[in-house]
N, C-alpha and C positions, 0 to 999 in steps of 0.2 A: 467484454463485448458479449451481448446476448446472442444466443443461437438463432440464426436466421430462420431455420426450420421451425423452431418453437414459435417465433413471431408469426410465421406464415400459417401454422396449423392451430395455434392456440392464442389467437390475437386477443380475444376477450379476457383471457386469464392474464396475459401480459399487461394489458391495459389496466386491469384491476390492481395488479401488483405494483405497477409504477405509480398509480394514483395514491397508494398508501404512503408513498414517500413525501407527498405534499409539495412537490417542487414544480408542478405543472409541466410534466414531460409529455402530455398528450399530443401537443402539436408536433414535437420531434418525432414521436412514434408515427403519427399520421403521414408526415412527409416521408419517413423511411418506408412505410407500407406502399405509398404511391410510387416511390422510386423502384421498389422491388417489382411492382406490377409492370412498370415501364420496362424494366430489364427483361422480365419474362415475355413481354410482347415483342421485344427486339430479337430475342434468340431464335424463334422459328423463321423469321425473315432472313436472318443471317445464315442459318443452316440451309435454307432453301437455295440461297444464292451460292453457297459453297458447293452444294450438290450439283447445281446447274453448271457451275464452272468446271467441275470435275468431269461431268458428262460431256460437255463440249470439248474438253481437252482430249478425252478418249476418242470422240468422233473425229477430231482433227488428226489424231495419230493414225486412225484407220484410213481416212481419206488420203493422207499423204502416202501411205503404203500402197494404195491402189491407184495413185496418180490423179486423184480427183482435185478439183479446185477447193481451196479452203478459205478464200477471202471472207465470205459471209460468216463462216464459223468463227474465224478470228475476231471479226467485229462483235459477234455475240459473246465470245469469251471476254473481250475487253469490257463489254457492257456489264457482264456478271462481276468482273473484277472491280469495276467502279461501284457497283451495288454493295459488294462485300466491304469495300473501303468505307463507304458511307455508313453502313450498319455498324462496323467495328468502331468507327469514330463516335457514333452515338452511344454504343455500349460502354466504351471507355469513359466517356463523360458521365454517364449514369452511374457506373461502378464507382468512380471517384467521389461523386456527390453522395452516393449511398454509403460509402465507407465513412465519410466525414460525419454524416448524420448518425450512423451506428455508434460512433465513438462518443456521442453526446448523451446516450442513454445509460443510466446507472444500472447496477445489478438488481435483480429481483430479490425481495426479502424471502428468506426461508419461512415455511409455514409455521414454525415455532416462534417466530419473532412477533412480539406484541405490536399492534397497530397504534400509532401515536404520532404527534406532531412535533414534540420537543422533548428535552431531557426530563421534563416533569412527568412524562409518560413512561420513563424507563422503569424496570422492575428489579428490585433488589433480590438477588438469588441467595446470597449467604454473606456472613460477616465474620471477621476474625478480630478478636480483641475489642476492648472498649476504648472510647476516646480518652486520651491522656488527661488526667486531672492534676492540677497544681495547687499548692498552698501559697502561691504568690501569683502576681499578675504576669503571665508569660509574655515574652516579647516576640515579634515577628523576625524571620530570618534576616531581613534586610537591616535589622538593627543588631542582631546577634553576631553575624559574620563580620561586619566592620569593627564592632567593639572588640572582637577577638583578634583582629588584624589578619583575618584569613580571606576576606571578601572585599573587593574594591570596585565600586561602580563608577566613581569619579575618574579614576585613571583609565578605565575601560572606555568611558565616553570620550576622553581625549584621544584615545587610540583609534576608535572605530565609530563613535557616536552612541546613540541611545540603544538600549536593549542588548548590551554586551556586558560581560563581567570578567574580572580578573580574580582568579583564585591563587592564593599564595600560601607557602608554608604548609601547615597541617590541613588547610582547605584543599590545596592541590593534591596532597597525599590522600586525603579522604576520598576525593573523586576517583583517583587511580585505584584505591583500595576497593571501592565499589565495583569498578570495571573488572578488576581481576577476580574478585569474589564471584561475581555473576558468571563470568566466562568459565571459571573452574567448576562452579555448580552445574551449569548447563552441559558442559562437555564431560565432566567426570561422573555425574549422577544421572543426568537426563538423556544422555546419548546423542547430543548434537555434535556435528563436525564444525570446528572453528574455521572461519574464513576471514581473510583480510582483503576486502574488495577495493576497487578504485573509489575515491571519494567524489568522482565526477561521473556523469552518466549522459549518454546520448539522448536525443529526442525520441528515438525508437524505443529505448529502454523505459523512458518515462511514460511513453504512450502505452507500453505493455502493462504497466502497473495501474494505469488510469489517472496518473498525475497530469498528463497532457491528453487532450488540449484544454480540459476544463479548468485546471488549477495553475495555469502558466503564470499568473500574477503572483503566486505564492513562491515562485522559484527564483533563484539567482542564476542568471545566464552569463556564461563567459563571453567577454567582449571579443570583437574581431570575427575572424572567419570560422571559429570553432563551433561545431554543433555539439556543445557540451554545457551541462548545468551542474552546479553543486548539488549533491544529493540531499533531499529533504529528510531521508531516512534510509537505513541500510536495507529496508524492504525492496528498494528499487534494484540495486545490484543483485541481491540474493534471489529475488523472484525472476530475474532475467539470467540467472546463472546457467540455466539449461535452455535458453532461448533458441527456438528452431530445432530442438532435439526430439528424438523419440526414445523414451526411457523404457527400461525393462521393468515390468511389474514386480519382479522379484527383488528389485533394488529399492522398492518403495515400502513404507514412507522414507523419503530422504529428508534429513533434518539438519539445518544449518544455523549457526549462531555467529554474529559478527558484532564487534564494537566499531562504531564510526562516530565522528562528529556529524552533526546534521545541520542543515542551513535552510532557514525559511524566512521569507520576507514578512510573513504574518500580515499580508494584505487583507484589509477589511477588519483587522482586530485592533486598530489603533484606539487607545483609550481603555483597553482591557488589560488588567494585570500589569500596569505600567511600573510597579515597584517590584523589585526583587528578581528572582530567577525563574519564575513560573513561565513566562512567555518571552523567550530570547530569540534573537536572530541566529545564534549559533549555540548548540547544546550537544551533549554527549548522550549516546544511547546504546544499549546492548539489545540487539534485535534477534528474534527467533523467527525462522521461516521453515515451512515444511511443504513437501510435495507428496500428495497421497492419491490413492485411487478413489473414485466416487463412493464406493461402498465402505471405505474406511475413514473418510475425511472427517466425519462428525465425531468419531472417537478420538481422532488426532486433535481435533479442535478442543475437546474437553481436556485432553492431556496437556496440550500446549498452554492452556489457560492455567491449569494447576501448576505447571512449571514456573510461570511468572508469579503466581501467588506464593510459591515457596520462597522466593527471594524476600518478599515482605514479611513472611512468617519468621524467617531466620534473622531478619533485622529487628524483629520485635516491634513492628509498626502496625498500628490498628488500620484495618482496611475493610472495604466491602466490595463485593462483586456484583456488578449491575448488568442486566441484559438490556441492551439498547432497543428502543422501539424503532419502527420503520422510518420515522421522520428524523431520527437523530443519528442514524448509521452513516458511515462513510460511503462514498460514491461506489467503490468496488466491492463492498462487503455484502454478503448474503445474510450473515449473522455475526454479531459482535458482542463480546463481553468487555466491559470497562472495569479495570481495577482502580478503585479510588481510595487514596490514603488520607488519613486524618491529618489536617493541618490546623493547629491551634490558632494561628494568625487569622485564618478565615472562619474559624469556628464551624468548619464543615469538612466534608470529604472532597478531595480534588483528584481528577484523573492522573494516574501515573503509568498506566499501561492500557493498551487497547488490543484485544486479541480477536482476530477475524478469520472466518472462512469465506473466501471469495468464490468457492466452487470453481467452475471452469472459466469464469469471467476474465481473469488475467491471462490464464493459459491460452485462451482462444485468441487474445490480442497478441500474445508473444509466441504463438505457435509451438507450445510445449505439449507433447502427447506421450502416450505409453502404449505398449502392447501387452496383452494378457499372456503371462508365461513366456514373454519374448516373441510371441507369434501372433498371427491374425491381424485384423484391421486395427490401426491405431485409433485411440480416442484421447480426448483432452484430459490431462490430470486436473486435480484440484490443488490450488495453492492456499496456504494459510500463513498468517503472520501475526506477530505480537511483540510488544516491547517487553524485554525481559531483564531490567526495566529501564525507564528514563533516568539517567544518572543525576542530572541536576535536580529533579524533583525528589529523588531519593535523598540527596544531600540536604535539601530543604526540610524534608520530613524528619531527618535525624537531628538537625540543628534545633528544630522547634519542639520535637517530642522528647528529646534527651537533654534539654536545657535545664540548668540548675539555678537556684536562687542567687548564687554568687556570680552568675554570668558565665560559668564554665559549661562545657557540653561533654557528657559522657559518650564514649565511642561504643557502639554495639559490640558485644563480645566476639561475634563472628568475624568482625573486621579487624580486630586487634592484631592477629598474625600478619596482616597486610600493612599494618601501621608500625611495624617494628616494636610491637608490644605496647604502644601508647594507649592509655586507658581514658585519659581526660584531655580535652583541648582547653587550655587556659589562655587568658589574654596574652597577646604577643606570640600565640601558638606557632611553633615552627616544626 
């Protein structure tokens, strides 16, 4: 959520920033500004009525002590009470509508974010490794996995429908190895605290991260009376871990990592990546989240991105780091780096991690603040998040980049201790 004071005092700058996102938020902003003006117009009338009622109450008390008649004063007090009720009702309605419109506005892009309309305007920051070359015609993972007997889409479809997969044998072990490797790396070397959160989240938690109300169609809601959704990412529980709290600056940055399954309906993406594991309704991910002060969050953002990159480096996967333009960033992000891994089946780089600084956007929605040195007036923290990394896409990248002419797949050396020493996945891999 944007700072209401910022909107009030720097409206033109806010309007300009939102315009770079290219989604036509001007009307939403105009309505929010009008409601804010309406709210500020109600407040003086309300305060006047409250002061008048208080004054009448004091006059009634004095009159009763002196034995004077109070009938007319009581009537005046009742009139003031009615006026207060009327103004409070108006204020409540305006505040509710104002709050709903405020939730529709995305975050403002940081000044270092390039202005653009689509992924074609993103900027490559750095690259690691060269695209994998083959002396044979490489196959896509949706052929490699079934041929090895470790990936089954047909049985998954019978279980749950399209966009699900079953991993078996060495495939399931490879996914588990990736999860454990990433968790060990981020906790052991990068200083994150591991968390096992609930895989369900309330509407309040999803509103806090910006998933609601805008992206409700992308969520799986629990049926019945439950106010719960399957989480689309561990960002939701981790960024709400300190919901409503005031943190001590001396405990920041606070860094958390979690493995969770993630669930997304992929509304609006039908027809895209229909084959394979790239776009599934259920997938695994290791997520990184940090809470930082405003003056340190940009350094934390760079570090978090490097931590995600380290996963790909140690797996020996070619990748590039892209700075997203204003029109391609997520709703809550102020600045985002995408890590894109090379996939031979697509003959291009595909996103495997997205690392964002949301500044105070999520913290303002979730009520997360901190005090400098544990004292003074609290202010909102900055929250940061990044995939560290998506397990399914890492598995895809390994199958495609490490495939051999004979149909086998070499396991990256860093994962072999997690695979009981297995070095090669062969057909019938168990």
